C-alpha positions as CSV (number, residue, x, y, z in Angstrom):
1,X,-33.6,-104.1,102.4
2,X,-34.7,-100.5,103.0
3,X,-38.2,-99.5,104.0
4,X,-39.1,-95.8,104.0
5,X,-41.1,-94.8,107.1
6,X,-41.8,-91.1,107.2
7,X,-38.5,-89.2,107.1
8,X,-36.4,-92.1,108.3
9,X,-35.2,-95.1,106.5
10,X,-35.4,-98.5,108.3
11,X,-32.6,-100.7,107.1
12,X,-32.3,-104.4,108.0
13,X,-28.8,-105.9,107.6
14,X,-28.5,-109.7,107.7
15,X,-25.0,-111.0,108.3
16,X,-24.6,-114.8,108.2
17,X,-22.0,-116.2,110.6
18,X,-21.2,-119.2,108.4
19,X,-20.4,-119.6,104.8
20,X,-23.6,-120.4,102.8
21,X,-22.5,-123.9,102.0
22,X,-25.5,-125.1,104.0
23,X,-28.4,-122.7,103.7
24,X,-30.2,-124.1,106.7
25,X,-27.3,-123.5,109.0
26,X,-26.6,-120.1,107.5
27,X,-30.2,-119.0,108.1
28,X,-30.1,-120.3,111.6
29,X,-26.9,-118.3,112.5
30,X,-28.0,-114.9,111.1
31,X,-27.7,-111.7,113.1
32,X,-30.2,-109.0,112.3
33,X,-29.4,-105.4,112.9
34,X,-32.1,-102.7,112.6
35,X,-31.0,-99.1,112.1
36,X,-33.0,-96.0,111.8
37,X,-31.3,-93.8,109.2
38,X,-31.6,-90.2,108.3
39,X,-31.0,-88.8,104.8
40,X,-28.2,-86.3,104.1
41,X,-27.5,-84.7,100.8
42,X,-23.9,-83.9,100.0
43,X,-22.7,-81.8,97.1
44,X,-19.5,-82.9,95.4
45,X,-17.5,-81.6,92.5
46,X,-17.5,-83.8,89.5
47,X,-14.0,-85.1,90.2
48,X,-14.9,-86.2,93.7
49,X,-18.1,-87.8,92.5
50,X,-16.2,-89.8,89.9
51,X,-13.7,-90.9,92.6
52,X,-16.6,-92.1,94.8
53,X,-18.2,-93.9,92.0
54,X,-14.9,-95.7,91.1
55,X,-14.5,-96.7,94.8
56,X,-18.0,-98.0,94.9
57,X,-17.6,-100.2,91.9
58,X,-14.0,-101.3,92.5
59,X,-14.3,-102.1,96.2
60,X,-17.6,-103.9,96.1
61,X,-19.9,-101.3,97.8
62,X,-23.6,-101.5,96.8
63,X,-24.1,-97.7,96.9
64,X,-22.2,-94.5,97.4
65,X,-23.9,-94.2,100.8
66,X,-22.3,-97.5,102.0
67,X,-18.9,-96.1,100.9
68,X,-19.4,-92.8,102.8
69,X,-20.7,-94.6,105.9
70,X,-17.6,-96.8,105.9
71,X,-15.4,-93.7,105.6
72,X,-17.2,-92.1,108.6
73,X,-16.8,-95.2,110.7
74,X,-13.1,-95.3,109.9
75,X,-12.8,-91.7,110.9
76,X,-14.6,-92.3,114.1
77,X,-12.2,-95.2,114.9
78,X,-9.2,-93.0,114.0
79,X,-10.5,-90.3,116.3
80,X,-11.1,-92.7,119.2
81,X,-7.6,-94.2,118.7
82,X,-6.1,-90.7,118.7
83,X,-7.9,-89.8,121.9
84,X,-6.7,-93.0,123.6
85,X,-3.1,-92.2,122.5
86,X,-3.3,-88.7,123.8
87,X,-4.6,-90.0,127.2
88,X,-1.8,-92.5,127.3
89,X,0.8,-89.8,126.4
90,X,-0.5,-87.6,129.1
91,X,-0.4,-90.3,131.8
92,X,2.4,-90.9,134.2
93,X,5.3,-93.1,133.1
94,X,5.2,-96.7,134.2
95,X,7.8,-99.4,134.6
96,X,9.7,-100.2,131.4
97,X,8.4,-102.9,129.2
98,X,11.5,-105.1,128.9
99,X,11.8,-108.9,128.4
100,X,10.9,-109.7,132.0
101,X,7.6,-107.7,131.6
102,X,6.6,-109.8,128.6
103,X,7.7,-113.0,130.2
104,X,5.4,-112.1,133.2
105,X,2.5,-111.6,130.7
106,X,3.2,-115.0,129.1
107,X,3.1,-116.6,132.5
108,X,-0.2,-115.0,133.4
109,X,-1.7,-116.2,130.1
110,X,-0.4,-119.7,130.7
111,X,-1.9,-119.8,134.2
112,X,-5.2,-118.4,132.9
113,X,-5.4,-121.1,130.2
114,X,-4.7,-123.8,132.7
115,X,-7.4,-123.7,135.4
116,X,-5.7,-126.4,137.6
117,X,-2.7,-124.2,138.2
118,X,-3.2,-121.9,141.3
119,X,-1.9,-118.4,141.0
């Protein structure tokens, strides 16, 4: 649902946390997100517009705006991952991650999952 309010668009997204087999439970477990959105016009050559239209219809997006927003979110995720990788590459070397390292991790997970075991 989109409501126009001045220059911004108020969009309410409802995401059920359960399958809608039981409409009462699905309605009970809904999360509501409210976003204020701005409008941006983008000019595309015909070939790119056709590509976007195909992606919208083939991949189940409601509008081309949803498709573009998803592309932007993926690019943000990619940039964040790249940044983390660069920070990691620039950091000092640590101990090697061999079989004993992973066995130690497994032991820590087992101990965390069993509250009766004292560390």
